[in-house]
N, C-alpha and C positions, 0 to 999 in steps of 0.2 A: 774123583778129578781124572783127567785123561790129558793127553800132549796135546797142545795145540796144533791147531789144523792149518793147513798152508794159506789159507784167506783168512786169516785171523789176523787180527793188529798186532804189532810188536811195541806198540809203544805209546801210550796213555798220559801226555804230560811228563810229569816228569817219572813216572814210573816205567818200568819193561816188563810184558807179559811172563809168565815164567809157565802157567799150565792154565788148561780152562776147567773151573770149580765146577761149573752147572750153566745149563739153560733154561729159561725159561717160552713164552710165547713170543714175549716182547723185546727180549734181551738176555743175554750172552755174561754168565757173570767168569771172572779171569784172577787167580791169583797173580799178583803183582808185585815187583822190588822197586823204592826207589835206590839206584846205585848209588848216589852220593851218601845217604842219610843212612842207609839198611833197614830202612820201613817195610814192612810187608805189607797190602792192602790188598782188598779184595774190590775189585772192579766190576761194577754195572755198568757192560754197554751195549747200547741200545740195538737192535738189528738194523744194520743201513738199508734196506729198503721199507722200513718203516721210519726211519730216523728223516727221510725224504720227505715225508709227509708231514707239511708244517703243523696241523693240528695235533698229529702223536710227539712231535720235537716239541712246545708248549706245555703239552700233558708232561711229559716225562720230566720236565724241566721241573712244572710246580710238584710232582711227586718226588724231586730232588730236593727242593725248599724244606715241605713237609717232616722230610727225613732229619733236614739241619734245624728245624724247629722241632720235634720231638727228642734229640738227641738225648743221651744220659740214661745209664739205667739199663733197659731192655733193647735199646736199638742205639746201633752204633754210630758214634758218632763221625760224620763224613770229614776228608780229610783232603779234597779236591773235588772239582767239579769241570762240566765242558770239557777242553781241552782243546789246545794249538797244537794236536797233531797233525804231523805232513799226511796232506790227504792227496791224490793224485786230480789232478785237475777234470772236472767233470763232475767229481762226486761230492757226495754232501758231507760236509765238515762231522765228525763223531759225537754221539751221544755218549757220554759217559759221566761217570760216580766213583768217586774210590773213598771207602769208610775204612778203618783200619781192619787187617784180618784177625779174627779171633776162630780159633780151630773149632769147628763144628760141623755138625753133621745134620743135613735136611731131614724134618721129620721123617719121608718117605723113608730115605735111605736106612734111618736109625729104626723105623720098624720092618724091612726089610732083613736085616741082623740080628736084632734082638726080639722080634717078635712085638706084643704088646708090649706097654709100660705097666710096671708096677702102681698102686694107690698114690705112693709116696710121691715119685715122679710124677704121675696126673697131676696132684695138687699141683705142683711147683709149674708145670707148663702153663695149666691154665688160671694160678694166680698171679704170673709174670703177663701173660697175652691181656686179661681181664682188667691188670694197671695199668696198662700201654691203652685200653679202649678204653678205661675213666677218663684218664686225659683227655681225650679225644672227644668224647662225647662231654666233656664240660663244655668244652666251646661251642655243643649247641652242631656238632660235625658228625660225620658218618665215618668209616674208614674203607671199608669195600677192600683190606687187603690181604684176609685170611684165609689160607689153603696150604697144604702139607707142606707144598715145596716153598714155601713164603715164610715159616717157620723153620730153625736152625738149632739144633739143642747141642749149647756149648760146656764146659765143665763146670760153670760156676751159675747157669740159669738159661733159660730161653733167648732167644734173640729174634726179634722180627724184621725181616728186611723187605717188605713191600708195602705203602703207602699210599693205597690208591688202587684203582681196577686196571691200570696198565698193570702194572707189577703181578696181580692177582690173576692175570688173565690165564687162560686156559688155551685161546689161540686170539690170534693178531695177524692180519692181513691189510694190505694197502689195495684198493679196488679203483678201479678206473673212476675219472670224474673227480680224484684228488678225496675222495673216500677211505677212511679206515674203518675197518671193521674187527671188533674188539667182543670176543667170546669169552664171557666169564663160568668158571667151573661149578658154582653154586649158585643156586637160587633158594628163595623162602617162599613160604605160603605167600604172604603178602604180596611180594613179585610177580608170583603164579599168575594173582587177582587183580595186578596190573595196578597195582597202588605202588607210591614210592618208597623207595627204602627208611629207614631210620635207625637213631642207633639200637632198637631195640633188632634190628635187620644181623647188627653184626653181633650181637649176641645169639644169635639161632644161625650162625656159621660155626660161634664158638664152641656150640654146642655137638654140632656134626664134628668138628676139629676134633675136640676131646671124645666123642663116641670113636672115631677110628683111633686116636693111640689106646685107646682102653681095649680095642678089640680088635685093629687091624683089618678091620673092615666096616662100611657106611650101616647106617641103622637102614636104609629105606632101598635096598640093594632086591632083594625079592622080589620076581614077577617080571614081567616082561616090559619091555622099554615103552611102548605105547601108553605104556599106563602109569607110567612115571612120577605126571603132572598130579595124578590123583593120590598117589602114594602119599607124595610130601604132604599134598594141599589138605589130606582128607585121615590117612592111616598114623597110625600109633608107631613111636620109632620102637625095634626090637633092639633093646637095650638087656640084656639077661646075661651078656657075657661083661656088661660094665661091672667093675667093682660096688657090692652093695651102696658103700658106705656114698658113693657119690652117683649113683643110681636117679636117684629123684632131683639134685641139682641138675642134672644134663638133662634129666627129662624137664624140668624148667626152663633150662634154654632152648629146647625143643619144641616150647609150646604152640600153640597154631597161632594163639590170639595174642600180638606181640603186647599186651598191654600186659597181659598175665608173664612176661621174662620177667627174669631179674635183669638189676640194673648194673653195671661192670663191676662198680665198685661193692655191692652186695657178691656177688660170683666170687671177687677176688680176697675179699675176708672169710667167706663162709669157706674158702680152699685151703686159704693159710693166713692164719689171723695177723701172725708176726711178720706177714710179707713173703711173697715168693724168695727173696734173697734170706733173709732168716731163716725157712726151711728149710731152704739148701745149702746149707753153711753145712760142712764138715762131706760133703758130695752128695749126689741126688743121680746120677745116671747108673743104669745096670752093667755091670761089671765089664761085660761085651762093647755096649757102647761108649763107656769112659777109656777101654784100652783104643777103640778105633777113634777116639778123637786124640788122645796121645801119638797115635803112629800117624794120622795125620799130621801133626803138629810137627812130628822129626821128619815126614818126607816133605814140607813146606819149606823145612829150614835148612833139606839140606841140597834143595834148589838150587840151579847156579842158573843165570844169566844167559842165555844160549845167544854164539857170535851171530854176527849178522851175514845172511846167504846160507849159511850151515845148518841156522834153526827151519827156515824155509824148506831146504831137501831134506831134513831129517822129518820135518812133520809130514811132509808130501810122500815119503817112503810108510813113514809107520801109519798113515792113511790108507796107502794102495794097501799092506800090510793088514790094515784092521778088516777092508774090506773083501780082504780074500779071505778071511778068516770064520768072516762073520758067518752065524748059523741063519736061512731064510728066517724071516717072521710069519706068524699066521699073518692070516690076510685081514684077519680082525684083530690086531694084536699092536696095538699103543707101541711108537718107537720108546725107546727107553735108552738115558745116555749108558753108556758102557762106564764102571769104574775103578777107579785102580785097587778097590778090597774085592777080590773075587768072593760070592756067595755060593757055599758049599751048595751042592744038588739039591737036597733038601728044600733050600730056602729059595729056591727059584720064582720068581713074581711070574704069580698063575695070571690067564688072560684077566681082563677084566669082567665084570656081570657086565650084561647085554644095557640095564638101565643103569648102569657107572657111566656110558660114556654121551660127552655133550651132545645133545642133538637139536634139532630146529625151535625154535621160536614162533608163538603164534603172531600172527600180524595185530593189531588193534581189535580191529573189527571182527575178526574169525573167531569161530566158534573155539573153547576149550582145545579140543582136540582135531580141527583144522587138519587138512597136511597142507605143506608147502605148494603142491600142485592147484591146491584151488585158491591159492592165498591171494588176494585183487592185488590189480596191479598198483606201480606205485602212482598216487597221488600226480596229479598235473599242477598242483599247487606248490608242490613241493621243490623247494632250494636246493639245490645239489652243488652248488658252488660259491655258498657266502659264507661255511664257515659255520654256521650253525650247529649243532646237535640234533640229529635226526635221529630218532629212537623207538622201536619197541614198546609200547606200553605194556609187552606183556613181558619183556625184559629187565633186568636189573638196569637200575637208570643211573647214566654214567655219569658220576660228579655230581649227583644228588639236584639233576634239574627238571626237577618233577614240578608239577603244576603249585603246588603248595610245599611250603617249608616243611620239616621235619615238627613234629607237636612234641615241645617242649617247654615246659615254665622255667625254665633258665632262658638266659637270652642268649637269641643263635646268629650266629654268622651266615647272615641270607644274601647269596650271591646270585646274581640273575642272570644268566646264558638263555639267550632264543632258545627253544627247540622246535621240531618239527618231529613230524610223525614218520617213518622212513618204511614202506615195505620189506620185504623183503625180497633180491633179487634175482632175476632170472638165471636158471645156472648159466647160460652162455656169455653174462656179463662178465665171471669171476675168472680172472688170471689161473694157468694151470698151476697146482701148485710145486714147491719146489721138493724133490723127493729129501729127503733125511739123508743127510751126511755121514754114514757112521765112521768113526774114530776106533785109533786103534790105545791099546790102553797105553796109559803113560808110564814109560821108562822110570822110576823113580826111586832113587836109594835104598836097597834092601833096608827092610826092617822089621822087628817083632812081628808072627803073624797073628793074626787077631780072630779067633774061633769063637765063631756065633756061638751062642747061646743056642743050645738042643729046645726044640720045643716041637709038638703033637702034630703042629699043621703047619702048612706056608703062610706068609703075609708078604701081600703085592704090593705093590708100592699103593698112590695115593688112588681110589678111586672117586672123583670127584663128582659131587650128583649132577643128574644131568641139570642143564644150564636151561632145558625145559623140555617139558616130555612128552614131544611129537615124535611120529617116525622121522627116522631119519631119512632125508632127500633122499632124489635118484640113484646120488655119487654113495652113499651109505655115510657111515658116520663120519667119513672126511672129506663130505660133500659139501655141495651149498646150503645144505639144509644145517649147516651147525652151527648149535647152540646160540645165547643169544648175544644178540650184533646192537653195536653201538656205534653207527654210520655218523664219521666226523668228517663234512666236508670243506673243502674248501673253494677259494681264500678265508681266512677269518674274518666275519664280522665284527663290524667296528664297537668299542664298549659301548654298551647299553648306560642307562642312566643309572648312577646309584641306588639303590632299593634304601627310602628317606628311614624302612624300620633297620637299615644296617649303619645307624648309625651310633653316637654315643654310646647305647643301650647294647650294642656289641659288646660283651665284656670276655678278652679274650683272655684264657689262665690255662695257658698249657707250658707243664714245665717246659722248657727247649736246650738250644745251643748250649755246650760245657765252654769255658771261656775262662782260661787259667783258673779252675776249679771255681767256677761261678759259673752254678746252674740258672740260666734265664728264662724265667718263662714268659709268655707274649706273644706279640707279633703273630701276625696274620696265619689265620689254618686254614683259608678260605681251601687248600686243594686237599683236607681232609674228605670233601665228599659234600661241602655244601657250596653252590654252584656261584664262584666269586665271580664279580665281571671282569669282560677280558680284561682290563684293565689292569685291575689286579692279580690275576692269577697269570696272563700269558704274557703281558708285555712290558713288566716289572724285570730288569735283569738280575736273573740268581745272586743272593750273595755270595761273597766268597766264605764257602767252610771256614770254620775256626773249630781249632786243636781243644783237646782235652785233655787237661790234668785232673791227679788227681784230686780228691774232693766234690765229686760231685754228689748233690744231694741224693736221695734212696727216692728210692719210686714211692709215689705220694700212695698211699691205699684209696683216698678217692679225693678228688675236686669238685665243691659247692661253687656255683657263682649265684650270688643274691641276686633277684631278678633285678633289672635294667626300670623297669613299672614302678617299683617301689622307692624309695629312699633310703640313704645309703645308709650301712648299721651305726648305731651310737655307740651301743657296749654288748660285749657278746661273753658268754661266761659258761662254765660244766657244769650241769647239773647230773650228780650220782653217777660221772663217767657214763651216762648213756644220752645226755641230749647235750648237743650245744645250742643254744638262747641267745637269740639276737633281737635285739631292738632298735626300732628305730622311729622314724617320726610317725610313721605312720601304722605301726602294729609293734608287736611280739612273734618271733616264728621259733620255730624249734628244727634240727635238723639231727636226724639219728647218727653219733656218735659211727656205726659201725657201718654203715651204709653210705654215707655221705647225700642222704634223700631227705628232702623237706618233709617231714608228716605234719605239721601245721601252724597257723596264722591265726593269731588273736588282734582285733583291732583294741580291745581294751587295753593291753599295753602297750601303746603309741607313746614315745617319748619316756620310756620306762629305764630305769638304774639295771645295774648289772644284777642276773638271777639270783636267786640262791635257794637252797632244798629246806624246804618247810619238813622237817621229817624225812620219810623216806617216799610218801609218795604223793606229795604235793610241790609244785613251780612256785618261788611266792615272787614277787615285782613289787618294785613301786613307783606308783607310775607320778605324775604332778600332782593328783587331787586324791589321790587312798589307794590303799594296798589292796593288793590282788593273790588268791592264791589258786593257779590255776592246773589241772586237771593233766600231766603230762602226755597221755596216751592221744587227748584231743584240743589239748588247748583252753576247753572249756573253763568258767569263772566257776570257782567251787565256792570260793567263799571271797566277799569286799567287804572294805570297810573305808569308809570315805572317811578322810581327814577333817570334818565338819560335824561327822560324829564320835569318832574317838577321843580327840580334843575339841571338843563343845564350848570348854572353859577359855580355848584362844581361838575366837573368832577369826576368819581372814589367815589361818595359819599357813606360813608354807614352808615345805619339805625340802630341807639341804641334800645337797649328794650325802650317800652312806658313808659316815666314815669309817666302818672297818665292821667284821664280823666276826663270831664264836660259835660256833653251833648254833643253839637256835635264837643267841641274842644277835640283836644290831644295833648299832650308835649312829645316831647320825643328830644335827642341828638343826632347828627350825628358828625362824621368828614370824613374828603378827605385828602388827601397829596398833597401839594405844593410841588416845586422845589423853593430854595431860592438861585439865582445865587450869586455867590462868586463877592465878591468887586472888582472894579478895582485896580489890585496890581501899587503901586509905582512902577516908574524907577528901573529898575533893580533889582527887586521881582518877584519871580513866582506869577502866577495867582493859589489863593485858588480853593479847590473845593468845586462844586455846592453844596448845603446841602437837603434833606429832610426832611421837618416841617409838622407837625399833626397841622391842624386848624380843630378847636371842633365849633361847635353850637349846639344852644338850642334853639329850633323851636316850633311854635304854629298855628297848622291846623286843617282847620273846614271838616271833614268828609261827611257833609251834601253839603255846595256848592263847594267842590273837592277844596280849594285851600290854601296856607300857607299863615297867619294870620303875622306873624314875625317869627323873627329869633335874635337870638342875640349872639354874640363870649362869648367863653367860656373856660377858662383853657382846655389845651386837657388831657384826661387822661393816664392813666398806658397803655402802649402798648397792644393792637395796638393802641390805640389814644382815644376810644370816649369813654367819663365819663359816668359813669352810676348814672342820677339822680333817685330820687322817690320824687314825690311829698309829702309831710305830711298835709299842711293844705290850701283850698280855702279860698281866703278874696276877700271882694268885689273889692278891688284895687290892690290886688296882689296874689301871689302864693308864697308858701314855701317850699322850695326844699332842701333835703337833698344829698349827693352825697355818694355812697357805699363806704368803705372804700377799697374792694378791689380793686378798677379802683382810686384810689390816687397814683401818682405817689409818687418817693421816697423823692422829694425833699418835696412835701404839707404834708407830710408825720414827715418831720422832723421840716417842716417850723409850726405845729398844737399842736406840743408839745403833742401829745395825746389824743388832745380834738377834739369833731367834729364840726361842725359848719355848720349854718344853711345859705343857701342867699334868699332874697326877691326879685323879678322879678315881676315887672309892667304889669297887667293882659293886658292890650291895646297894648301896644308897646313893650314887654320884657326888656327894660331895667335894668339893676339891681341895685336898691334901695341900699341894705346895705348885709352885711356878719357879723353874730355873732356866739359865743361861749356861752353856758348856762351852767353855776357851772363848775363843774368836768365832765361833760357830756362826754362819750369818743367818738373816732371815730366809735365804733361800736356801742355805744347806741341806740337803740331803742327810736324812736319818733312817735309822734303822735300832731296834733295840730287841735283847732275847730276854726270856724266861728268868734268867738267873739277874738280872738289875745290871746290865752292862748296854749302854749306849754306843752306838758309833755314827760318829757324824763326818761330812767333810768338811775340814778346817782348812781354806786356803786351800792351797793345791794338793792338802796330805787326806789322811781317813786316821780321824784318832778315836781313842775307846777311852770309856769316861763310866765310872760306877753313877748309875742314874740317880742314886739318892743323893751325895752327899756334891757330884761335878770333880770328883777327883780325877784326872790325868790317869792313862793306865799303860795305853802304848801308844806309837803313833806309825805307820804306813806313809812313805814318802810317794810323792806322784809324779807324774813326768811335768816337764815345765811348760807353764801356759797352759796346763790342763785344771782339771777337779774331778775329785769322782761325785759319781751319780748313787743313787741310792742302795745297799750294800743287802746282800741273800745271804741268810744265814743258813746255813745246810752242818745241822751234826756239830764236830769240831770244826769245822771251815767257816769260815764266811768269805763267800763269794765277791768280787769287785769289779767296777765298772767304771772307766773314766772317759772324760770327751772329748780324752786322744787317740779313741777308740781301744784300748787297751783294756782287757779283761783278765780277771786274777782269782786266787784263792789264797788266802791267808788263815793263819791258825789264832779260833777265837780267845784263845788264854795268855800266848804270847805276842801275839800281830806278825810272826813269823811269816815271810814271805815263801807260800810255796811253789807258786806259777805265776807268771803274766804271761798274756799272748795279745798279740793286736787281731783283730778281727780284716785286716789289711783291705779298707775301705780307704779311699783316698780323704785328705783335709780333714776336718773336725765338724762336730755338731754335739746335739745332746748327746748324752750317755747311754748309750744301748741300755734297755729294759733287758732285765735277768729272767728267766724261768730254768726252774729243772726239771727231769723228767720224774716220772713215778718212782723210778728207783735210785732218783737222785744219780746215777752213774753221767748221763749227758746234762749239759751245763747247753744251754738257748740264750744265745744273745742278740737281742733284735734291736734296728732302728730306721731310719727314715731308708736306708739305701739297701740294706740286706738285712737278712739271720745266718748266722753263722753258729754253728756247732760246735762244743766243744767235751773231750773228755772233760767229765769234773774232776778225775784224780790227777789228772798230770799233765790237762791244760793241751792235749794233742787238738790239733784241729781237724774235725769229721769231713764236714761238708759247708758248703756255702749254697745259699740259695734267694735269688730274685726274682720277682715275677714283675714284668717292665710295663704290665695293663695294656692297654687297647695300642695299635699301631696305626688305628685310623686319623690322618695328619689333620683332620678336622675335629676331630675326639676331644675332649679334655685331658688333659695329663693328669694322669693319677700320681698325687704327691703324696701319698698319705702314708705316717709311717706304719712298720708292721706291729704284728700284736703277735702274744705264743698264747697258749693253754696245755697245761700238759695232763695227758690221764694215764694211766699205766705202760704200756707201750708205745703211746704215739705220742705226738706233739702236732695241734693246729695252729697253722699258722696263716694268720690271716693279714691280707691288705687291702684298704677298703670293703670291694663287694669280692674278694677272691678267698675262699678258705682251702687251704691243702694239710692234708692228716700222714702224717709224715712218719714211719717206722722209726722208733729209737730205742738204744740201749735203758 
């Protein structure tokens, strides 16, 4: 931090600036405070000369909206934006955003204080950033916001502060003709070849970032600057100083071929399977960095709001003092921000390697190493005044406006911004650079000194990779030949017609802004790097930021979007805690539970039922016409049993929904139609008509031995005739079964007189043992049972326990007025309850004593939430049509809430599907329609 300068703004809406936090190429960050509430914020304010460029203004606001949509976890939620700050006449209105202040150090500063990070800290850093990238890439977008200056290290984990090329720019300047030149600090091999960026490009930059954090330098810095392009495109990275356990993963991220790089979900899982937050519990920063973060927090808390007038005078005085005391910088040194935390002499930042300085980008048609002086003149067809994005094809593409969308098997947010190819400008067309204004160290209240960790060599600040590896222009590294430039002409172009490919197939599944503890997923993520239409990214007013309350969902380990080109999922199931098997109208497919990446799809499994494990090495799926055993590796059919062959004595058999399973045994119902011939007529009478009669059966089948165990005749159900059974309890001698009310015939409904019944079938033979009703439990009453012979059923608005064999009442739990209980979940000594009034609770199985009861806080009423327990049975997940809520199973503490609002396309179909949850180990997979999130849980 440093003191405010004389020309720094003092007010940002309701916030008063207290000090400079740091500055980047396009913006300055300030620590500020709301005097009324005492709330401290980190303000990101665009540089005035850039804010005056309309294209920059729109992009700045778009990246601010992206930050809001990604809010939560490792992205600090915004507090406010824009600003009606008082602005002198004739000046542009300030552009700024405010986020909650979190004590943290920029990665570059942290490396300067304590040297390279240890392995555990590297894992947490990489996993946290990869978790954010996983959310971004799930929407088919690219972030392009990683750099040592955009990542902060806080006490509980990393924070990302840039959400597009502007935030991560190495330099940005307004040019004549209303253009904006943005130079990015990092390039990837595919960008050097003139190809568009993709999700894999973010992974390459993540690899660079981790290598820098692990070594204090970059893996491609040796050698002359003019060969930097070749080194990035061809040479293997120098990773000898990287911890051995992480070397292979970082090397994979730095693969030259984008297809060979891992996904963000894979990186997150390999670095911290329990999630970055889980691995960071108990602290993660080396002692010098933890002390520096604490020191910064103490200094910020002690900052006082300067009085008007006095603040300006003091700032000017300290600026002058800073200029007088500042040592002369070497010509090739880059200006660095003074910090209030002074480094010892042994830790001073050394000059950057020659090839670490951003230099010129080649024009499109130039040879790979052509000098700027040989660049062709700008095309006469180039339009410099229509707001289109001109770009050098050898540079980073701004907001992913390349000629083709990123290749991805998931639906992508495809945005159409016209682009043109702009050659480098002549040196005389550039404005004179503004000299850097040194600042005096900030006079803050005294705090405990921070002793840097001793280390054998010094570590400089970030050494960004050359934006392109051409020799510097005539003016040197700071001259007109700097880096990859993105020219943004004025005025803005009218919005192009929407890409028809970006209609409803665009499924936006980004966990976003927290509202009242509610993490909302979805909303447009166009500003993440997929070229939104001008209307979508530029012209829409930024929504008011929303405050974050406790209870936000953790960062998902991965997000999977089921392709919009395929039909929506019908069933989902976990196989051996390794695969997520999804069936739809068109096929069955499998997703790797470790990475969230789809592994295979098989058309034979179309319209299949919930997949099951057939032993340790096969996936079992029941389709409408056959049983299938699929290979978990590639989905190939290993065994196939057609119903016409397995049940050849039941021609035309229709297999109903699976009633339940236990180990290798499945239970299901089936029916077929037989013709009953009319009896022989009496003499002189006409022969009657033959009748078509439905015969139904209840089956037990072993899916490992692939053979029928037994079948028993049961009453046919409502047309077409197959009854829908559900196993509610399995005991050693029998299974207890309920029939869904919707499959009962009219005669059965009349006979039941409004009361539901339970049937007992012998486990070995399938013989029907008995049928009983329980109190006043209705036909639709939610029912469940345990292995001890107790049945739990909703009776009116209460939950009641019965002896299964005698129907004797045992205890009753009163429900809320006007509500009723859903299906309870049995877990050890407890029964977890769920009600239509959105109450979730726990009662003792033995006595019915209420242990706890909490609301999901979803307004209104609806079907009772469905319940799922985590693998450890420590976390209870309640899911309904509105949201997913996580509770502590022991005491009912609300842990977090999650919503995915689906597509923001106004012409798209509204997603109204209920949430489904599946748990394995320390993960719960949350599904809503095509969107799948893997959240870490206890």
